[in-house]
N, C-alpha and C positions, 0 to 999 in steps of 0.2 A: 734473513733479510740482509740486503746490502743497500747502501746509499751512495750515490756519486756526487761528488762536489767538483764543479769546474771553476777554478780560481782559488789559488792559495794566498790570496792577500790576508790581510788581518781578519776581515768579515768571513770570508770563506773558510779559514782556518778556525775561527770561532765556531762556525755552523758544524764544521766537521766534529768538533769537540763536543757538541750538544748531541748531534746524532749518534755519537758513539758513548754517550753516558751510560747506556743500559747493555754495554757490551755488543752493540751492532758493528758490523764490519761496515767500514767507510773507506771509499777510494776517493783520493784528493789529487786533482789534477793541477800541476804548477808548470808554468812556462820555463822557470829557472831550475836548471839543475842542482844547483846548490841548495835551493829550498827542499827539493826531493831527498837529496842526502841528509839534510839537516833533519827533517821529520822522520825518515826511516831509521837512521842510524842514531840520532840523538834525542829522539822524541820531543822535538822543539822546533818551530819555525822561527829562527834566529834572525831572519830577514825582517819579517813583517809582524810577528808576535813573540818577541823574545820574552824569556822568563816564565813562559806557560808551559808546564810538563803536558804533553799531549797523550791521549789514550793509546794503549797499545793496539787496539782494532783498527786505527787510522794508518792507511798505506798510501803512500804517495808516489805519483808516477807522471811522466811528461808525455805519456800515450793517453790521448783523450779517448780514443776508441775503447781501449780497455777499461778505463774508468766507467764508461757508459754501458758497457756489455753486461747484460743480464742483471741490471739492478732494479730496484723498486721505484725508484725516483731520482731525478738528477736537479741539484741545486745549481743555478747559473749565477756565478758571483764574479761576474767581470764588469768593467767600466762600461756604461750605457752607451758610449758612443763605439764600442767595439763588439756589442753583443750580437749584431747581424752576422758580422764575419765570424765570430766563434761559433754561433749556432749553425752556420752554413757549413762549417768544418766537422761537425759532429754527426755520427751515423744516426740513422733515422730509425731508432728502436720503438717508438710510440708510445715510451713511459712517460708519466707526468714530468713536466719541467717546472719547476719553481725558480721565478725570476727574483733575485734579491738586489739588483742594480736599481738606482733612482735617477731617472732622467728622461729626455725626449729626444728621439733620434733626429739629427740635425737635417739631414737631406729630405726626409720624408714628412717630418713633423708627427710623425706616428709614436704612439706610446708603445712600450717595450712589449706588452702583451700582444699588440696587434703585429709587431715585427715577428715575435715568436710563431704565432699563428701562421704568418705568410711562409716562413722557412720551414716549420715543422707542423703542417696541418694535421697530422694524426695524433699528435701529442695533446693531452689535456695540460692547460697552462695554468699556473697559479702564480700569485704575487705575496711575497713575504716583505713586510714593511712595517717600521714602528720606531720608537725610541731606543736604539740599541747601539751603544758603544762596544765595539768588539772586545776590548780588554776585559770589560765587566762581565760580558756574557761567557768569556772564555774562562774566567775565574769562578763561574758558578753564581753571581751576584743575581738578585732576582730581577727578571724582565719580563714584559708583556709585550705582546706583538700583534699585528693584524695578519691573519692568513686569508687571502682572497682568492677565491675560484668561482666560476660561473656555475659549475657543478658541485653542489652541495655534499654529495656522496664521496667525490674525490677528495673533496676538503677534509671531510672526517677522516679519510684513510690517511692522507698526508699528515694531518694533525697527530695522529697515533705515532708517526715516525720520529716527531721531534719534541713532543710535548713532555717537560719534565718539571718537577716542583718548583724548580726557579726559572724555568722557561715556559711561559704561559700564553700559548696562541688564543687569540679571539678570532672567530670564524665570520666571514663575510662573503656575499656573492658579488660585492661591488668591486670589480676589479679596476676600474676606471678611477674610483675614488681613492683607493689605496696607492695607485701609480702616481696620481695628481698630487697627493699630499706629500709624497716623498720627494718628487721631482721640485715643487715650488718651495718647500722648506729649505732645501739646500740653497737656493738663492738669497731666500730671506735671512738665513744665517749669515751669509757674507755681510748683508746690511747691518746686522746687529754687530758683527765684529768691527764693522767701521765705526759705528757709535761708541764701542769700547775704546777702539785705539785713538779716536779723535777725542776722547774724554768729555763726552756730551752728557754723560750722567745715567742714572738708573730710570729716571722719569722717561727720559727720551727712548731707552731700550723698550721699556713697557709699552709705550705708545706705539713704537715700530713693530713689536710683536702683534699688537692688537690690530693696527692698520694693514699689516702684512697678511694677516689672518683673513682680513676682509678681502683682500685681492686673491688669496688662495681659494676663498669660498666663491667669489664671483666666476673665475677661470674654471673651477672645478664643476659648478653647476651649468656652465655653458657647454661643458663637454660631456655632460651626461652623469656626473657624479651624484652620489646622495649626501644629504647634509650631515647625516649621522656619521658617515664614513670620515668625513672631513673634520669633525669635532671629536674624532676617536683617536685610538693611538697613532694610525699611520698619517694623520693630518696635524691637529692641535698637538697631541703628545708628542710626536717627532719634533714639531717646531719649537716647543719649549725646551727640549734638551739641547737641541743644537744652536739655539740662540742664546745660549747662556754658559758655554763651556770652551775653553781653549782645547779641549779633548776633540772638539768636532773641527776636522780640517778646513771647512767652510768658513766657520767663525774665525779661525786662526788667520785664514786668507784676508778676510775683511779686516780684522784687527791691523795687519800689516798695511793694507792700503788706508785705514784711518791714521795711521801713523805717518803717512807720507811716502812709502815705499812703492815703486813702480810695480805694476801687476806683472810685467814680463819676469821682472826679477824675483818675484814671489812664487810665481808658477814654475820657474825653471829650477827653483830650489827644493822641489818636492819629490820625495821618492814614491808617495801614494798621491791619488788623484783627488782633488778637490772638485766633485762633479758639479757643483754650483757654477764654476766658472765657465763649463761647457755648456750647461742648461740655460744660463741666463740669455743669451741671444737667441736660442732657439725658443725659448719661453716668450721672450718678447714678441718674435714673429708669429707664434702661434696665437698670442692673445690679440694682436693687431688683427690677424685674420679673423678672430672669433668676435671683434669688436668690443673686447674687455679691456677697460682702463686699469692698469698696473703700473702707477707711477714709481712704486719702490724698485720692482724689476727694472724699469727704465733707468733709474738712478743707478743701479748696480752695473748695468750694461755700459753706462758712461764711464764709470770708474775702471771696469776691466779693459776699456778699450782706450783709456787715457784721452777721452773726448773732454773731460771736465776735471776740474781739481775738487777734492773733497769739500772745501768751502763752498765752491760754487754749486755743487750737487745739494748740500744741506740748504743753502740758501734759496734753491728753486723749490725744493720740497715745502720749506716753511712758508713760501710766498703763494702756495696754492689757495684757490678761492675757499673761503669758509663754506661748509655743506652740511647738510643733515648726516647724521651717523648711519 
């Protein structure tokens, strides 16, 4: 059995490590030749996941065609806004594709599984999403995650490739819900980081998580998600994790905004992607098109585009009319 992983950032490398835990052969595609050299020669991804010794059955390459050839499944671990281009460059082998990015495509407002179906119509599509910091997963710390696929039999097979005692997938057929939870929580994590950076306190953060989750639920149900998915690992579970730790890139971005640093400066200073910054305006457009009220998302967009100061955004949210919960 061989698994392919497209994308050798921290999360892609951590998933390669999980897949290789039982001695499985794993092929890891990296854009950067220095990452390939580091993985193959030093058994470490020094650029994106330093300090984690990698399994000997992981082999890295810059050749995406070789990584995908004759493998049992391919994990696609690239930024959401680059996923269509990456998928378009891959050979059409019809093996299952497991999407591991969290976002909504900007130009089309399509969820990523819809993009994958359009580009690779013959491949079964699954979504892997949930509360997972890459460095913890790579170290073998306990993790539970949602594996969603419309075909339950395919989901069972894919689960056997990655399930480990410390990496526990929960199966779902609600691909839409798993995707929406991951996309929305990234934007809400920025908002919670703003609360931290502005020194607004723990009460405010708890309230924001609860009201943000209400926004996630409204949008998810409008797009056909199931409530049990949104209250599960890929929704509420991921939201709690990323709204409470500076290990979250999105939370760290929001913290910088809350401290008064310009968005352009914060985004330019990052080697890795804070997906919520790119998802926020897309989510705002999608919510407006669906007639869904998402004031926290609107506030994050205003901060990211420098349309308003933190104090003004907070005042606007606090001045909203009193309503039933």
